[in-house]
N, C-alpha and C positions, 0 to 999 in steps of 0.2 A: 447945802448943795442939793440940787433936785435929782431924782432918779436916774433922768435920761444923761446927764452930766455924769453921775457916778457909773452908770453903765458904759459909756465911751471910755472914761478913764481906765476902768478894770479891764476892759477888753483890750485896750490899747497895752496895757502892761502885760496881759496875759500874752498877746502876740509877741511882744518883744522878748518876753521869756523864752517862749517857744523858739523863735527865730535863734537865740543865742544857743539853746540846746541843739538846734540843727546843726549850727556851724560846729560845734563840738562833736557831733556825730560825723560830719564830714571829715574833721580832723582825724577821727579815730579810725574811719575807713581807710583814707589815704595813708595814716601811718601804718596799718595792717596789711594793705595792700602792694605798697612799694617796698622793695628790698634794698635798692641802692640809696647808702646813707647821704649821697651828694644830689639826689634826686631834685629837680626843680619844683616839681609837684609838691613833695614833701615839704620843701622850703616854704613854698606858698602856703600850704596848709598850717604850718607852723605860725607863720606871719600873721595870719588870719587869726588864729586861736590865741595868739600870745597876750592879747589885752585880757582875755578870761583865765588862762593858765597862771599868769604871774602871780596874783594874789595868793592863789592855792599854792603853789610853788614856794612862796616864801615862808608858808608855815609848815614845809617838810624840810627834811634834811637837804643839805646843800648838794650831795651827790646822787640825789634821786634821780633816777632815769626818766627821760621825757614820756615815754608810754606810761609809766605810774603816774606821773603829775597829770597827764591828759584824762587817765580812767577816773583819778579821784576829783578832778574838776568836773568830769561828766556826772559823777555822783553828787556832788554840791548841786549843780544845776538841774540836775533831774529832780532833786528835793524842793529846790526853790520854785520850780516850775510847777511841780504838785501842789505845793503849799499855796501858791498864788492862785491855782485853778480852784483848790478847794476854798480858799477865802472868798474868792469872786463868787462862786456858786452860793456859798452861805449868805453873803452880803445881798445877793439879788434874787434869793429865795422869797416866795411871796408871804 
């Protein structure tokens, strides 16, 4: 694989990881800012974040509260984003 193709693929992966992290940040902000448990905004944020939080929630105990699941998912995706960033910087170094 040539260097320009590798660069495009790594940048695409970095961008996707960053966007997923931003979705989780959005969910975390909404979760902290809304007080009404029946809020439609909170429901929308949970719907948007659910494909990311479900795998992490399956590794936690069943009665874990959603804010804890969301926070742990944020930690996992922050680590993944940082790891992808570091790997891509190392791979693209001259």
